[in-house]
VOVEXBA-74052 format. One record per residue (C-alpha): residue in one letter; z, y, x; chain; residue number from 1. Coordinates in pm, whole numbers. Layout:
<atoms>
<atom aa="a" up="Z" north="Y" east="X" ch="A" i="NUM"/>
...
</atoms>
This chain:
<atoms>
<atom aa="m" up="17188" north="10752" east="11277" ch="A" i="1"/>
<atom aa="g" up="17295" north="11158" east="11243" ch="A" i="2"/>
<atom aa="k" up="17475" north="11302" east="10986" ch="A" i="3"/>
<atom aa="h" up="17156" north="11488" east="10846" ch="A" i="4"/>
<atom aa="e" up="16952" north="11138" east="10818" ch="A" i="5"/>
<atom aa="r" up="17266" north="10980" east="10686" ch="A" i="6"/>
<atom aa="g" up="17263" north="11247" east="10414" ch="A" i="7"/>
<atom aa="w" up="16949" north="11219" east="10249" ch="A" i="8"/>
<atom aa="v" up="16985" north="10819" east="10334" ch="A" i="9"/>
<atom aa="e" up="17280" north="10824" east="10103" ch="A" i="10"/>
<atom aa="a" up="17149" north="11055" east="9839" ch="A" i="11"/>
<atom aa="t" up="16828" north="10836" east="9838" ch="A" i="12"/>
<atom aa="e" up="17048" north="10509" east="9774" ch="A" i="13"/>
<atom aa="q" up="17236" north="10653" east="9456" ch="A" i="14"/>
<atom aa="l" up="16932" north="10809" east="9339" ch="A" i="15"/>
<atom aa="t" up="16793" north="10407" east="9362" ch="A" i="16"/>
<atom aa="a" up="17096" north="10311" east="9126" ch="A" i="17"/>
<atom aa="q" up="17051" north="10569" east="8880" ch="A" i="18"/>
<atom aa="l" up="16684" north="10502" east="8841" ch="A" i="19"/>
<atom aa="a" up="16730" north="10101" east="8825" ch="A" i="20"/>
<atom aa="n" up="17021" north="10170" east="8587" ch="A" i="21"/>
<atom aa="g" up="16743" north="10352" east="8396" ch="A" i="22"/>
<atom aa="t" up="17007" north="10708" east="8359" ch="A" i="23"/>
<atom aa="e" up="16874" north="11046" east="8423" ch="A" i="24"/>
<atom aa="p" up="16862" north="11147" east="8783" ch="A" i="25"/>
<atom aa="d" up="17086" north="11369" east="8906" ch="A" i="26"/>
<atom aa="p" up="16878" north="11690" east="9026" ch="A" i="27"/>
<atom aa="d" up="17117" north="11761" east="9349" ch="A" i="28"/>
<atom aa="l" up="17046" north="11402" east="9453" ch="A" i="29"/>
<atom aa="e" up="16662" north="11475" east="9397" ch="A" i="30"/>
<atom aa="e" up="16702" north="11783" east="9613" ch="A" i="31"/>
<atom aa="r" up="16914" north="11613" east="9913" ch="A" i="32"/>
<atom aa="g" up="16706" north="11249" east="9908" ch="A" i="33"/>
<atom aa="r" up="16379" north="11123" east="9890" ch="A" i="34"/>
<atom aa="p" up="16289" north="11063" east="9533" ch="A" i="35"/>
<atom aa="d" up="15945" north="10883" east="9576" ch="A" i="36"/>
<atom aa="l" up="16138" north="10639" east="9837" ch="A" i="37"/>
<atom aa="a" up="16411" north="10606" east="9580" ch="A" i="38"/>
<atom aa="a" up="16131" north="10522" east="9246" ch="A" i="39"/>
<atom aa="a" up="15978" north="10267" east="9501" ch="A" i="40"/>
<atom aa="l" up="16322" north="10078" east="9634" ch="A" i="41"/>
<atom aa="a" up="16428" north="10059" east="9248" ch="A" i="42"/>
<atom aa="e" up="16079" north="9958" east="9099" ch="A" i="43"/>
<atom aa="r" up="16159" north="9647" east="9328" ch="A" i="44"/>
<atom aa="i" up="16502" north="9557" east="9286" ch="A" i="45"/>
<atom aa="e" up="16404" north="9585" east="8902" ch="A" i="46"/>
<atom aa="a" up="16124" north="9328" east="8959" ch="A" i="47"/>
<atom aa="d" up="16370" north="9119" east="9160" ch="A" i="48"/>
<atom aa="f" up="16697" north="9119" east="8939" ch="A" i="49"/>
<atom aa="p" up="16532" north="9126" east="8597" ch="A" i="50"/>
<atom aa="d" up="16851" north="8998" east="8445" ch="A" i="51"/>
<atom aa="r" up="17065" north="9260" east="8614" ch="A" i="52"/>
<atom aa="t" up="17329" north="9406" east="8422" ch="A" i="53"/>
<atom aa="a" up="17411" north="9697" east="8680" ch="A" i="54"/>
<atom aa="v" up="17363" north="9856" east="8989" ch="A" i="55"/>
<atom aa="r" up="17605" north="10002" east="9202" ch="A" i="56"/>
<atom aa="h" up="17601" north="10250" east="9522" ch="A" i="57"/>
<atom aa="a" up="17842" north="10076" east="9727" ch="A" i="58"/>
<atom aa="g" up="17963" north="10411" east="9869" ch="A" i="59"/>
<atom aa="n" up="17943" north="10498" east="10266" ch="A" i="60"/>
<atom aa="s" up="17728" north="10163" east="10433" ch="A" i="61"/>
<atom aa="y" up="18024" north="10153" east="10704" ch="A" i="62"/>
<atom aa="d" up="18263" north="10076" east="10441" ch="A" i="63"/>
<atom aa="s" up="18130" north="9763" east="10282" ch="A" i="64"/>
<atom aa="l" up="17861" north="9514" east="10363" ch="A" i="65"/>
<atom aa="g" up="17552" north="9654" east="10174" ch="A" i="66"/>
<atom aa="d" up="17466" north="10004" east="10023" ch="A" i="67"/>
<atom aa="l" up="17378" north="9894" east="9673" ch="A" i="68"/>
<atom aa="i" up="17532" north="9632" east="9441" ch="A" i="69"/>
<atom aa="v" up="17316" north="9444" east="9192" ch="A" i="70"/>
<atom aa="e" up="17542" north="9287" east="8894" ch="A" i="71"/>
<atom aa="t" up="17411" north="9008" east="8702" ch="A" i="72"/>
<atom aa="g" up="17543" north="8758" east="8472" ch="A" i="73"/>
<atom aa="d" up="17617" north="8522" east="8736" ch="A" i="74"/>
<atom aa="g" up="17772" north="8768" east="8989" ch="A" i="75"/>
<atom aa="e" up="17717" north="9008" east="9234" ch="A" i="76"/>
<atom aa="t" up="17434" north="9036" east="9525" ch="A" i="77"/>
<atom aa="f" up="17476" north="9263" east="9811" ch="A" i="78"/>
<atom aa="l" up="17136" north="9491" east="9919" ch="A" i="79"/>
<atom aa="e" up="17142" north="9667" east="10260" ch="A" i="80"/>
<atom aa="a" up="16842" north="9931" east="10222" ch="A" i="81"/>
<atom aa="k" up="16687" north="10053" east="10553" ch="A" i="82"/>
<atom aa="f" up="16439" north="10307" east="10564" ch="A" i="83"/>
<atom aa="v" up="16195" north="10284" east="10858" ch="A" i="84"/>
<atom aa="a" up="15893" north="10417" east="11014" ch="A" i="85"/>
<atom aa="s" up="15750" north="10092" east="11087" ch="A" i="86"/>
<atom aa="g" up="15830" north="9734" east="11142" ch="A" i="87"/>
<atom aa="g" up="15837" north="9487" east="11406" ch="A" i="88"/>
<atom aa="t" up="16138" north="9591" east="11634" ch="A" i="89"/>
<atom aa="r" up="16465" north="9471" east="11415" ch="A" i="90"/>
<atom aa="a" up="16689" north="9709" east="11653" ch="A" i="91"/>
<atom aa="n" up="16701" north="9943" east="11930" ch="A" i="92"/>
<atom aa="l" up="17029" north="9970" east="12044" ch="A" i="93"/>
<atom aa="g" up="17213" north="10118" east="12348" ch="A" i="94"/>
<atom aa="q" up="17149" north="9972" east="12699" ch="A" i="95"/>
<atom aa="d" up="17495" north="9818" east="12743" ch="A" i="96"/>
<atom aa="t" up="17549" north="9683" east="12375" ch="A" i="97"/>
<atom aa="l" up="17580" north="9336" east="12474" ch="A" i="98"/>
<atom aa="t" up="17895" north="9454" east="12730" ch="A" i="99"/>
<atom aa="q" up="18036" north="9707" east="12487" ch="A" i="100"/>
<atom aa="f" up="18078" north="9456" east="12231" ch="A" i="101"/>
<atom aa="e" up="18192" north="9169" east="12490" ch="A" i="102"/>
<atom aa="l" up="17921" north="8912" east="12419" ch="A" i="103"/>
<atom aa="f" up="17963" north="8874" east="12820" ch="A" i="104"/>
<atom aa="e" up="18356" north="8943" east="12875" ch="A" i="105"/>
<atom aa="d" up="18443" north="9106" east="13191" ch="A" i="106"/>
<atom aa="a" up="18055" north="9217" east="13286" ch="A" i="107"/>
<atom aa="t" up="17942" north="9509" east="13445" ch="A" i="108"/>
<atom aa="a" up="17741" north="9721" east="13210" ch="A" i="109"/>
<atom aa="w" up="17361" north="9748" east="13257" ch="A" i="110"/>
<atom aa="s" up="17423" north="10159" east="13326" ch="A" i="111"/>
<atom aa="d" up="17694" north="10103" east="13566" ch="A" i="112"/>
<atom aa="f" up="17487" north="9799" east="13754" ch="A" i="113"/>
<atom aa="r" up="17203" north="10020" east="13850" ch="A" i="114"/>
<atom aa="a" up="17473" north="10288" east="13991" ch="A" i="115"/>
<atom aa="e" up="17622" north="10018" east="14165" ch="A" i="116"/>
<atom aa="i" up="17331" north="9864" east="14357" ch="A" i="117"/>
<atom aa="g" up="17160" north="10203" east="14425" ch="A" i="118"/>
<atom aa="f" up="16851" north="10182" east="14141" ch="A" i="119"/>
<atom aa="p" up="16858" north="10563" east="14115" ch="A" i="120"/>
<atom aa="e" up="16868" north="10662" east="14490" ch="A" i="121"/>
<atom aa="d" up="16586" north="10385" east="14523" ch="A" i="122"/>
<atom aa="r" up="16379" north="10531" east="14265" ch="A" i="123"/>
<atom aa="e" up="16388" north="10863" east="14370" ch="A" i="124"/>
<atom aa="a" up="16301" north="10773" east="14755" ch="A" i="125"/>
<atom aa="l" up="15955" north="10643" east="14591" ch="A" i="126"/>
<atom aa="l" up="15893" north="10940" east="14410" ch="A" i="127"/>
<atom aa="r" up="15938" north="11163" east="14669" ch="A" i="128"/>
<atom aa="e" up="15672" north="10973" east="14852" ch="A" i="129"/>
<atom aa="f" up="15430" north="11140" east="14664" ch="A" i="130"/>
<atom aa="d" up="15319" north="11473" east="14829" ch="A" i="131"/>
<atom aa="d" up="15115" north="11632" east="14558" ch="A" i="132"/>
<atom aa="y" up="15357" north="11762" east="14297" ch="A" i="133"/>
<atom aa="p" up="15247" north="12070" east="14112" ch="A" i="134"/>
<atom aa="d" up="15524" north="12380" east="14236" ch="A" i="135"/>
<atom aa="d" up="15694" north="12368" east="13902" ch="A" i="136"/>
<atom aa="v" up="15816" north="12019" east="13935" ch="A" i="137"/>
<atom aa="r" up="15937" north="12021" east="14285" ch="A" i="138"/>
<atom aa="d" up="16308" north="12089" east="14243" ch="A" i="139"/>
<atom aa="w" up="16503" north="11792" east="14259" ch="A" i="140"/>
<atom aa="s" up="16817" north="11998" east="14157" ch="A" i="141"/>
<atom aa="y" up="16751" north="12006" east="13738" ch="A" i="142"/>
<atom aa="k" up="16848" north="11698" east="13556" ch="A" i="143"/>
<atom aa="s" up="16480" north="11624" east="13417" ch="A" i="144"/>
<atom aa="a" up="16356" north="11610" east="13778" ch="A" i="145"/>
<atom aa="v" up="16250" north="11213" east="13754" ch="A" i="146"/>
<atom aa="y" up="16125" north="11243" east="13434" ch="A" i="147"/>
<atom aa="d" up="15850" north="11531" east="13517" ch="A" i="148"/>
<atom aa="r" up="15769" north="11371" east="13804" ch="A" i="149"/>
<atom aa="a" up="15695" north="11046" east="13670" ch="A" i="150"/>
<atom aa="k" up="15520" north="11212" east="13374" ch="A" i="151"/>
<atom aa="h" up="15292" north="11381" east="13612" ch="A" i="152"/>
<atom aa="l" up="15220" north="11035" east="13776" ch="A" i="153"/>
<atom aa="k" up="15108" north="10947" east="13450" ch="A" i="154"/>
<atom aa="n" up="14887" north="11273" east="13445" ch="A" i="155"/>
<atom aa="v" up="14717" north="11157" east="13792" ch="A" i="156"/>
<atom aa="l" up="14652" north="10836" east="13674" ch="A" i="157"/>
<atom aa="d" up="14532" north="10950" east="13368" ch="A" i="158"/>
<atom aa="v" up="14692" north="10724" east="13141" ch="A" i="159"/>
<atom aa="s" up="14565" north="10727" east="12764" ch="A" i="160"/>
<atom aa="r" up="14780" north="10730" east="12458" ch="A" i="161"/>
<atom aa="g" up="14949" north="10395" east="12409" ch="A" i="162"/>
<atom aa="q" up="14811" north="10248" east="12739" ch="A" i="163"/>
<atom aa="n" up="15031" north="10036" east="12947" ch="A" i="164"/>
<atom aa="t" up="15093" north="10252" east="13277" ch="A" i="165"/>
<atom aa="g" up="15129" north="9970" east="13493" ch="A" i="166"/>
<atom aa="s" up="14781" north="9830" east="13355" ch="A" i="167"/>
<atom aa="r" up="14633" north="10146" east="13416" ch="A" i="168"/>
<atom aa="a" up="14778" north="10174" east="13782" ch="A" i="169"/>
<atom aa="d" up="14589" north="9851" east="13852" ch="A" i="170"/>
<atom aa="e" up="14254" north="9985" east="13732" ch="A" i="171"/>
<atom aa="v" up="14272" north="10270" east="13937" ch="A" i="172"/>
<atom aa="l" up="14388" north="10032" east="14236" ch="A" i="173"/>
<atom aa="a" up="14109" north="9831" east="14181" ch="A" i="174"/>
<atom aa="d" up="13823" north="10125" east="14111" ch="A" i="175"/>
<atom aa="p" up="13636" north="10232" east="14441" ch="A" i="176"/>
<atom aa="e" up="13562" north="10585" east="14317" ch="A" i="177"/>
<atom aa="a" up="13933" north="10665" east="14269" ch="A" i="178"/>
<atom aa="t" up="14035" north="10937" east="14438" ch="A" i="179"/>
<atom aa="e" up="14332" north="10893" east="14749" ch="A" i="180"/>
<atom aa="t" up="14578" north="11094" east="14551" ch="A" i="181"/>
<atom aa="q" up="14511" north="10860" east="14248" ch="A" i="182"/>
<atom aa="r" up="14568" north="10562" east="14455" ch="A" i="183"/>
<atom aa="e" up="14887" north="10698" east="14582" ch="A" i="184"/>
<atom aa="a" up="15022" north="10757" east="14221" ch="A" i="185"/>
<atom aa="a" up="14906" north="10422" east="14154" ch="A" i="186"/>
<atom aa="r" up="15111" north="10263" east="14470" ch="A" i="187"/>
<atom aa="i" up="15434" north="10454" east="14352" ch="A" i="188"/>
<atom aa="v" up="15423" north="10357" east="14004" ch="A" i="189"/>
<atom aa="n" up="15340" north="9982" east="14076" ch="A" i="190"/>
<atom aa="a" up="15672" north="10031" east="14366" ch="A" i="191"/>
<atom aa="i" up="15872" north="10123" east="14053" ch="A" i="192"/>
<atom aa="l" up="15775" north="9874" east="13799" ch="A" i="193"/>
<atom aa="d" up="15853" north="9624" east="14101" ch="A" i="194"/>
<atom aa="l" up="16184" north="9788" east="14177" ch="A" i="195"/>
<atom aa="d" up="16261" north="9785" east="13817" ch="A" i="196"/>
<atom aa="r" up="16199" north="9409" east="13750" ch="A" i="197"/>
<atom aa="e" up="16409" north="9318" east="14066" ch="A" i="198"/>
<atom aa="e" up="16683" north="9545" east="13949" ch="A" i="199"/>
<atom aa="k" up="16659" north="9382" east="13573" ch="A" i="200"/>
<atom aa="l" up="16645" north="9018" east="13753" ch="A" i="201"/>
<atom aa="a" up="16944" north="9095" east="13960" ch="A" i="202"/>
<atom aa="y" up="17153" north="9205" east="13676" ch="A" i="203"/>
<atom aa="f" up="17064" north="8907" east="13479" ch="A" i="204"/>
<atom aa="d" up="17192" north="8714" east="13754" ch="A" i="205"/>
<atom aa="h" up="17512" north="8883" east="13736" ch="A" i="206"/>
<atom aa="l" up="17512" north="8806" east="13350" ch="A" i="207"/>
<atom aa="r" up="17494" north="8460" east="13414" ch="A" i="208"/>
<atom aa="d" up="17793" north="8423" east="13639" ch="A" i="209"/>
<atom aa="a" up="18005" north="8621" east="13361" ch="A" i="210"/>
<atom aa="d" up="18206" north="8408" east="13057" ch="A" i="211"/>
<atom aa="q" up="18076" north="8464" east="12718" ch="A" i="212"/>
<atom aa="n" up="18231" north="8508" east="12414" ch="A" i="213"/>
<atom aa="p" up="18070" north="8265" east="12129" ch="A" i="214"/>
<atom aa="r" up="18217" north="8420" east="11840" ch="A" i="215"/>
<atom aa="n" up="18119" north="8797" east="11932" ch="A" i="216"/>
<atom aa="v" up="17748" north="8621" east="11995" ch="A" i="217"/>
<atom aa="e" up="17769" north="8478" east="11646" ch="A" i="218"/>
<atom aa="t" up="17882" north="8793" east="11468" ch="A" i="219"/>
<atom aa="f" up="17640" north="8997" east="11692" ch="A" i="220"/>
<atom aa="a" up="17349" north="8797" east="11593" ch="A" i="221"/>
<atom aa="h" up="17469" north="8793" east="11222" ch="A" i="222"/>
<atom aa="l" up="17488" north="9160" east="11220" ch="A" i="223"/>
<atom aa="i" up="17168" north="9243" east="11340" ch="A" i="224"/>
<atom aa="v" up="16970" north="8972" east="11085" ch="A" i="225"/>
<atom aa="c" up="17157" north="9150" east="10849" ch="A" i="226"/>
<atom aa="g" up="17031" north="9488" east="10918" ch="A" i="227"/>
<atom aa="y" up="17331" north="9644" east="11062" ch="A" i="228"/>
<atom aa="h" up="17122" north="9838" east="11347" ch="A" i="229"/>
<atom aa="t" up="17315" north="10102" east="11491" ch="A" i="230"/>
<atom aa="a" up="17612" north="10120" east="11716" ch="A" i="231"/>
<atom aa="d" up="17847" north="10271" east="11415" ch="A" i="232"/>
<atom aa="a" up="17752" north="10007" east="11173" ch="A" i="233"/>
<atom aa="l" up="17808" north="9728" east="11437" ch="A" i="234"/>
<atom aa="e" up="18166" north="9862" east="11524" ch="A" i="235"/>
<atom aa="e" up="18259" north="9898" east="11215" ch="A" i="236"/>
<atom aa="h" up="18218" north="9535" east="11081" ch="A" i="237"/>
<atom aa="f" up="18231" north="9382" east="11438" ch="A" i="238"/>
<atom aa="d" up="18602" north="9248" east="11413" ch="A" i="239"/>
<atom aa="s" up="18628" north="9165" east="11043" ch="A" i="240"/>
<atom aa="d" up="18322" north="9059" east="10852" ch="A" i="241"/>
<atom aa="l" up="18171" north="8776" east="10988" ch="A" i="242"/>
<atom aa="d" up="18336" north="8529" east="10755" ch="A" i="243"/>
<atom aa="e" up="18244" north="8751" east="10479" ch="A" i="244"/>
<atom aa="i" up="17901" north="8751" east="10579" ch="A" i="245"/>
<atom aa="k" up="17879" north="8383" east="10597" ch="A" i="246"/>
<atom aa="r" up="18006" north="8366" east="10257" ch="A" i="247"/>
<atom aa="l" up="17738" north="8574" east="10126" ch="A" i="248"/>
<atom aa="l" up="17498" north="8431" east="10285" ch="A" i="249"/>
<atom aa="e" up="17596" north="8076" east="10165" ch="A" i="250"/>
<atom aa="t" up="17642" north="8188" east="9808" ch="A" i="251"/>
<atom aa="d" up="17286" north="8339" east="9837" ch="A" i="252"/>
<atom aa="a" up="17420" north="8671" east="9787" ch="A" i="253"/>
<atom aa="y" up="17301" north="8949" east="10024" ch="A" i="254"/>
<atom aa="r" up="16970" north="9086" east="10093" ch="A" i="255"/>
<atom aa="l" up="16786" north="9323" east="10342" ch="A" i="256"/>
<atom aa="y" up="16531" north="9571" east="10195" ch="A" i="257"/>
<atom aa="e" up="16346" north="9758" east="10423" ch="A" i="258"/>
<atom aa="v" up="16138" north="10079" east="10274" ch="A" i="259"/>
<atom aa="n" up="15878" north="10243" east="10495" ch="A" i="260"/>
<atom aa="k" up="15924" north="10637" east="10488" ch="A" i="261"/>
<atom aa="n" up="15577" north="10724" east="10522" ch="A" i="262"/>
<atom aa="s" up="15394" north="10493" east="10286" ch="A" i="263"/>
<atom aa="g" up="15645" north="10378" east="10017" ch="A" i="264"/>
<atom aa="t" up="15594" north="10019" east="10053" ch="A" i="265"/>
<atom aa="v" up="15916" north="9801" east="10031" ch="A" i="266"/>
<atom aa="t" up="15971" north="9456" east="10172" ch="A" i="267"/>
<atom aa="v" up="16269" north="9197" east="10133" ch="A" i="268"/>
<atom aa="e" up="16397" north="9010" east="10380" ch="A" i="269"/>
<atom aa="n" up="16674" north="8664" east="10255" ch="A" i="270"/>
<atom aa="p" up="16880" north="8653" east="10615" ch="A" i="271"/>
<atom aa="a" up="16988" north="8326" east="10431" ch="A" i="272"/>
<atom aa="e" up="16658" north="8187" east="10487" ch="A" i="273"/>
<atom aa="l" up="16602" north="8329" east="10823" ch="A" i="274"/>
<atom aa="l" up="16923" north="8127" east="10921" ch="A" i="275"/>
<atom aa="a" up="16859" north="7827" east="10730" ch="A" i="276"/>
<atom aa="g" up="16968" north="7553" east="10937" ch="A" i="277"/>
<atom aa="f" up="17156" north="7692" east="11205" ch="A" i="278"/>
<atom aa="e" up="17503" north="7529" east="11240" ch="A" i="279"/>
<atom aa="w" up="17629" north="7786" east="11500" ch="A" i="280"/>
<atom aa="a" up="17773" north="7539" east="11730" ch="A" i="281"/>
<atom aa="d" up="17755" north="7626" east="12099" ch="A" i="282"/>
<atom aa="t" up="17618" north="7939" east="12042" ch="A" i="283"/>
<atom aa="r" up="17551" north="8184" east="12318" ch="A" i="284"/>
<atom aa="v" up="17326" north="8390" east="12506" ch="A" i="285"/>
<atom aa="e" up="17055" north="8243" east="12719" ch="A" i="286"/>
<atom aa="i" up="16915" north="8387" east="13051" ch="A" i="287"/>
<atom aa="p" up="16604" north="8313" east="13171" ch="A" i="288"/>
<atom aa="e" up="16557" north="8293" east="13539" ch="A" i="289"/>
<atom aa="d" up="16230" north="8489" east="13530" ch="A" i="290"/>
<atom aa="g" up="16167" north="8725" east="13309" ch="A" i="291"/>
<atom aa="t" up="16334" north="9083" east="13130" ch="A" i="292"/>
<atom aa="s" up="16449" north="8940" east="12798" ch="A" i="293"/>
<atom aa="v" up="16723" north="8728" east="12687" ch="A" i="294"/>
<atom aa="s" up="16788" north="8529" east="12377" ch="A" i="295"/>
<atom aa="v" up="17084" north="8429" east="12151" ch="A" i="296"/>
<atom aa="v" up="17054" north="8072" east="12084" ch="A" i="297"/>
<atom aa="t" up="17259" north="7828" east="11903" ch="A" i="298"/>
<atom aa="g" up="17299" north="7437" east="11908" ch="A" i="299"/>
<atom aa="a" up="17320" north="7176" east="12205" ch="A" i="300"/>
<atom aa="p" up="17020" north="7193" east="12439" ch="A" i="301"/>
<atom aa="g" up="16827" north="6901" east="12231" ch="A" i="302"/>
<atom aa="n" up="16882" north="7082" east="11940" ch="A" i="303"/>
<atom aa="r" up="16841" north="7480" east="12062" ch="A" i="304"/>
<atom aa="r" up="16704" north="7736" east="11817" ch="A" i="305"/>
<atom aa="r" up="16640" north="8095" east="11888" ch="A" i="306"/>
<atom aa="v" up="16837" north="8356" east="11653" ch="A" i="307"/>
<atom aa="l" up="16712" north="8672" east="11843" ch="A" i="308"/>
<atom aa="n" up="16516" north="8817" east="12163" ch="A" i="309"/>
<atom aa="i" up="16658" north="9114" east="12340" ch="A" i="310"/>
<atom aa="a" up="16397" north="9273" east="12568" ch="A" i="311"/>
<atom aa="y" up="16571" north="9536" east="12839" ch="A" i="312"/>
<atom aa="n" up="16344" north="9834" east="12794" ch="A" i="313"/>
<atom aa="w" up="16286" north="10177" east="12878" ch="A" i="314"/>
<atom aa="k" up="16138" north="10366" east="12590" ch="A" i="315"/>
<atom aa="n" up="16021" north="10652" east="12789" ch="A" i="316"/>
<atom aa="k" up="15792" north="10730" east="13067" ch="A" i="317"/>
<atom aa="f" up="15742" north="10397" east="13174" ch="A" i="318"/>
<atom aa="q" up="15943" north="10117" east="13279" ch="A" i="319"/>
<atom aa="g" up="16244" north="10221" east="13550" ch="A" i="320"/>
<atom aa="i" up="16222" north="10606" east="13448" ch="A" i="321"/>
<atom aa="q" up="16364" north="10683" east="13103" ch="A" i="322"/>
<atom aa="t" up="16572" north="10618" east="12844" ch="A" i="323"/>
<atom aa="p" up="16715" north="10266" east="12885" ch="A" i="324"/>
<atom aa="s" up="16753" north="10055" east="12587" ch="A" i="325"/>
<atom aa="m" up="16738" north="9708" east="12434" ch="A" i="326"/>
<atom aa="n" up="16498" north="9634" east="12194" ch="A" i="327"/>
<atom aa="v" up="16606" north="9317" east="11929" ch="A" i="328"/>
<atom aa="f" up="16363" north="9076" east="11772" ch="A" i="329"/>
<atom aa="v" up="16427" north="8813" east="11533" ch="A" i="330"/>
<atom aa="p" up="16171" north="8516" east="11618" ch="A" i="331"/>
<atom aa="e" up="16111" north="8393" east="11280" ch="A" i="332"/>
<atom aa="a" up="16039" north="8755" east="11113" ch="A" i="333"/>
</atoms>
């Protein structure tokens, strides 16, 4: 999260505390934050904690567990507030997160692995096979050359907004009225998709041979389920807070509040319920023989439970082209 976004988020959290406490909101916070979202979040907190005695802002969210702390006669409940544009994906993390946080020990990062096996060069060779690029994307000397060529191939295929590029390529190849230029673009797109899949499977073979750190796997799973979805937040809490998170979950003293930035809708998750019954024995990253996702699982093979699904993905253009990342999902959510 950038400094600008963190600024309005913190101001909105502080406003929420003031509104939930029934105090006059600070005009400066109203100017810097989102009063509409603060009001929606405060209203939900008031409904969920009718016996509250105070709501405190915890300060910089990287310094403590939870952004807001609700005080009642029975103790404190920590609330992690997330302001999101949409639901579905639990976290969108950097491509090397699992090796950065040493879930795998002594394993090569995904970015380095691609470089080592020559993936960028193989991808470029396939893109060079297309002969009908416009003049403004023929120069290979600038950084966006790969992205611009991939974008042009999508334009040739006439990929509609939200349509899967590979599916559109298959449609073109099955269309007897498609032009030879369209067919060539479709063939190259499919070849890059195949290359990407082969590279991911090779990387998974590499990870399968690496040792895992079960505590790091368990820590990662807890932090993600509890709403820590950025590299900074993970790093701040990774080394010291697993036991404290477990304590809060065991005492039912932690909640995750998600506020939709567009609609103002507030949804609440209790991570203790998502993780109910997990014994955290034999916790590991499970790597399938075929597929481009891995899972965090716990329990012996006969009593295995999935905690997270993690998809290795490229966010822009199509698979194998731009912005490699990891999408993380909670299966029970």
